[in-house]
LOPALO-865439 format. One record per residue (C-alpha): residue number from 1; residue in one letter; x, y, z. Coordinates in nm, 2 decimals, padded with zeros to 4 digits. Layout:
BEGIN
SITE seq type      u      v      w
SITE NUM    A      X      Y      Z
...
END
This chain:
BEGIN
SITE seq type      u      v      w
SITE   1    M -30.46  12.30 -04.36
SITE   2    D -30.70  12.44 -04.66
SITE   3    R -30.85  12.23 -04.90
SITE   4    I -31.02  12.45 -05.15
SITE   5    L -31.22  12.32 -05.47
SITE   6    V -31.36  12.64 -05.72
SITE   7    L -31.58  12.53 -05.99
SITE   8    V -31.67  12.76 -06.29
SITE   9    R -31.91  12.72 -06.62
SITE  10    H -31.72  12.80 -06.92
SITE  11    G -31.78  13.16 -07.01
SITE  12    Q -32.07  13.18 -07.28
SITE  13    S -32.01  13.00 -07.57
SITE  14    E -32.11  13.10 -07.95
SITE  15    W -32.39  12.82 -07.95
SITE  16    N -32.49  12.97 -07.62
SITE  17    L -32.57  13.24 -07.76
SITE  18    K -32.74  13.12 -08.06
SITE  19    N -32.98  12.86 -07.84
SITE  20    I -32.81  12.59 -07.96
SITE  21    F -32.75  12.24 -07.83
SITE  22    T -32.38  12.14 -07.80
SITE  23    G -32.33  11.87 -07.63
SITE  24    W -31.96  11.78 -07.76
SITE  25    K -31.99  12.00 -08.02
SITE  26    D -31.66  12.24 -08.03
SITE  27    P -31.81  12.63 -08.08
SITE  28    D -31.57  12.93 -07.94
SITE  29    L -31.59  13.10 -07.69
SITE  30    T -31.82  13.47 -07.73
SITE  31    D -31.69  13.80 -07.69
SITE  32    L -31.90  13.86 -07.39
SITE  33    G -31.79  13.44 -07.27
SITE  34    V -31.40  13.61 -07.26
SITE  35    E -31.48  13.86 -07.07
SITE  36    E -31.68  13.64 -06.87
SITE  37    A -31.38  13.47 -06.81
SITE  38    R -31.18  13.77 -06.73
SITE  39    I -31.37  13.85 -06.46
SITE  40    A -31.41  13.55 -06.29
SITE  41    G -31.01  13.49 -06.21
SITE  42    R -31.04  13.89 -06.08
SITE  43    R -31.29  13.74 -05.91
SITE  44    L -31.05  13.48 -05.77
SITE  45    K -30.80  13.74 -05.73
SITE  46    T -31.03  13.98 -05.54
SITE  47    A -31.04  13.69 -05.31
SITE  48    G -30.72  13.59 -05.28
SITE  49    V -30.81  13.23 -05.37
SITE  50    G -30.49  13.07 -05.55
SITE  51    F -30.44  12.72 -05.76
SITE  52    D -30.21  12.45 -05.77
SITE  53    L -30.41  12.25 -06.01
SITE  54    A -30.64  12.31 -06.29
SITE  55    F -30.90  12.06 -06.43
SITE  56    T -31.10  12.15 -06.76
SITE  57    S -31.26  11.91 -07.03
SITE  58    N -31.11  11.85 -07.42
SITE  59    L -31.34  12.04 -07.54
SITE  60    L -31.23  12.43 -07.66
SITE  61    R -31.51  12.67 -07.43
SITE  62    A -31.37  12.51 -07.15
SITE  63    K -30.99  12.54 -07.23
SITE  64    R -31.00  12.85 -07.34
SITE  65    T -31.21  13.00 -07.03
SITE  66    M -30.97  12.86 -06.78
SITE  67    R -30.67  12.97 -06.99
SITE  68    L -30.79  13.38 -06.99
SITE  69    L -30.94  13.31 -06.58
SITE  70    L -30.50  13.19 -06.48
SITE  71    D -30.41  13.49 -06.73
SITE  72    E -30.63  13.68 -06.48
SITE  73    L -30.47  13.62 -06.19
SITE  74    G -30.16  13.60 -06.32
SITE  75    A -30.08  13.22 -06.27
SITE  76    P -30.10  13.09 -06.63
SITE  77    D -29.84  12.85 -06.55
SITE  78    V -30.09  12.60 -06.30
SITE  79    P -30.02  12.28 -06.39
SITE  80    T -30.44  12.18 -06.60
SITE  81    A -30.53  11.84 -06.67
SITE  82    N -30.75  11.77 -06.91
SITE  83    S -30.97  11.52 -06.95
SITE  84    V -31.26  11.39 -07.10
SITE  85    A -31.46  11.26 -06.85
SITE  86    L -31.53  11.65 -06.77
SITE  87    N -31.76  11.67 -07.12
SITE  88    E -32.06  11.82 -07.12
SITE  89    R -32.33  11.58 -07.14
SITE  90    D -32.34  11.47 -07.49
SITE  91    Y -32.71  11.55 -07.71
SITE  92    G -32.69  11.28 -07.94
SITE  93    D -32.93  11.37 -08.22
SITE  94    L -33.02  11.73 -08.02
SITE  95    S -32.66  11.81 -08.05
SITE  96    G -32.56  12.12 -08.34
SITE  97    L -33.00  12.17 -08.33
SITE  98    N -33.19  12.52 -08.22
SITE  99    K -33.34  12.44 -07.93
SITE 100    A -33.67  12.55 -08.06
SITE 101    E -33.58  12.35 -08.39
SITE 102    A -33.57  12.03 -08.20
SITE 103    V -33.91  12.11 -08.03
SITE 104    K -34.05  12.15 -08.35
SITE 105    T -33.89  11.82 -08.48
SITE 106    W -34.03  11.64 -08.15
SITE 107    G -34.22  11.86 -07.96
SITE 108    P -34.22  12.06 -07.64
SITE 109    E -34.31  11.76 -07.37
SITE 110    Q -34.03  11.51 -07.55
SITE 111    V -33.78  11.77 -07.56
SITE 112    H -33.85  11.88 -07.18
SITE 113    I -33.82  11.50 -07.05
SITE 114    W -33.44  11.51 -07.28
SITE 115    R -33.35  11.85 -07.10
SITE 116    R -33.47  11.81 -06.71
SITE 117    S -33.48  11.46 -06.65
SITE 118    Y -33.27  11.27 -06.50
SITE 119    D -33.22  10.94 -06.65
SITE 120    V -33.41  10.97 -07.02
SITE 121    P -33.13  11.03 -07.28
SITE 122    P -33.24  11.17 -07.58
SITE 123    P -33.13  10.98 -07.94
SITE 124    G -32.83  10.86 -07.96
SITE 125    G -32.71  11.10 -07.73
SITE 126    E -32.63  11.09 -07.32
SITE 127    S -32.86  11.13 -06.99
SITE 128    L -32.79  11.37 -06.69
SITE 129    K -32.72  11.01 -06.50
SITE 130    D -32.51  10.89 -06.78
SITE 131    T -32.31  11.19 -06.74
SITE 132    V -32.35  11.18 -06.35
SITE 133    A -32.13  10.82 -06.42
SITE 134    R -31.88  10.93 -06.60
SITE 135    V -31.80  11.31 -06.40
SITE 136    L -31.80  11.14 -06.05
SITE 137    P -31.48  10.87 -06.05
SITE 138    Y -31.28  11.07 -06.23
SITE 139    Y -31.42  11.34 -05.97
SITE 140    C -31.32  10.99 -05.67
SITE 141    Q -31.00  10.96 -05.80
SITE 142    T -30.81  11.25 -05.94
SITE 143    I -30.95  11.58 -05.85
SITE 144    L -31.08  11.48 -05.52
SITE 145    P -30.80  11.27 -05.35
SITE 146    A -30.58  11.62 -05.47
SITE 147    V -30.80  11.84 -05.26
SITE 148    L -30.80  11.63 -04.98
SITE 149    D -30.40  11.68 -04.99
SITE 150    G -30.37  12.04 -04.96
SITE 151    R -30.38  12.15 -05.28
SITE 152    R -30.58  12.44 -05.39
SITE 153    V -30.80  12.32 -05.71
SITE 154    I -31.03  12.44 -05.94
SITE 155    V -31.25  12.27 -06.25
SITE 156    V -31.36  12.45 -06.53
SITE 157    A -31.61  12.24 -06.74
SITE 158    H -31.97  12.26 -06.84
SITE 159    G -32.34  12.28 -06.70
SITE 160    N -32.40  11.93 -06.69
SITE 161    S -32.06  11.84 -06.58
SITE 162    L -32.05  12.05 -06.27
SITE 163    R -32.40  11.96 -06.15
SITE 164    A -32.28  11.59 -06.13
SITE 165    L -32.01  11.74 -05.91
SITE 166    M -32.26  11.95 -05.73
SITE 167    M -32.49  11.67 -05.68
SITE 168    V -32.23  11.53 -05.39
SITE 169    L -32.09  11.82 -05.33
SITE 170    D -32.42  11.97 -05.22
SITE 171    K -32.62  11.64 -05.12
SITE 172    L -32.89  11.75 -05.40
SITE 173    T -33.10  11.42 -05.52
SITE 174    P -33.18  11.32 -05.89
SITE 175    E -33.50  11.54 -05.88
SITE 176    T -33.33  11.82 -05.78
SITE 177    I -33.06  11.81 -05.99
SITE 178    P -33.18  11.86 -06.37
SITE 179    S -33.36  12.20 -06.23
SITE 180    M -33.06  12.34 -06.09
SITE 181    E -32.92  12.65 -06.29
SITE 182    L -32.52  12.76 -06.36
SITE 183    A -32.47  13.07 -06.52
SITE 184    T -32.14  13.05 -06.74
SITE 185    G -31.80  13.26 -06.59
SITE 186    I -31.94  13.26 -06.22
SITE 187    P -31.67  13.05 -05.95
SITE 188    I -31.85  12.83 -05.71
SITE 189    L -31.59  12.85 -05.41
SITE 190    Y -31.60  12.56 -05.19
SITE 191    R -31.35  12.46 -04.90
SITE 192    L -31.37  12.10 -04.78
SITE 193    K -31.33  11.97 -04.42
SITE 194    Y -31.11  11.61 -04.38
SITE 195    D -31.37  11.42 -04.47
SITE 196    S -31.47  11.53 -04.80
SITE 197    T -31.79  11.70 -04.68
SITE 198    V -31.82  12.07 -04.75
SITE 199    D -31.77  12.26 -04.46
SITE 200    S -31.85  12.63 -04.66
SITE 201    K -31.97  12.74 -04.99
SITE 202    E -31.93  13.08 -05.14
SITE 203    V -32.05  13.21 -05.48
SITE 204    L -31.83  13.47 -05.62
SITE 205    A -32.09  13.66 -05.77
SITE 206    G -31.93  14.04 -05.75
END
């Protein structure tokens, strides 16, 4: 039985391009982000990977990436669930600020702590630990059972919500997970064992 789980970070957004803290704000994809989404679909098609179920966040950049990717796969009708549980980490008072502006306001050391620590949230926002606490129950209760049942599943989400999943899949620690970088639009293909651990992992980067 195939137990396939594919993770994809959404294509480049308008605020990624402008180096702005995005969080739960809702900018659209750039032209490059649209192309990244389409390329991701083509890479999955070339790899012979199709899907029975799709999961994404409630944010436009992830939902649009999913639609474009499934269109490229020739599978626009794959059942897709949108959930706030998969939303990006909420950056609170940093949301909407250019990262350089944030450094001027709070200083480079404090901004670095907010960005790269595991359990220190920015004012009014979430830490990565908070994001993990939101994402993992949804994964365990909704996504993982479908994978273990043999359905081929794709998740299109965000840098931090995907870090939460990869923390479990790749057995990463609170010390190593914050510094892990995820490129936009690159599918990561996992095949799981019956006990939910990883049998194999492949990054479809071209």
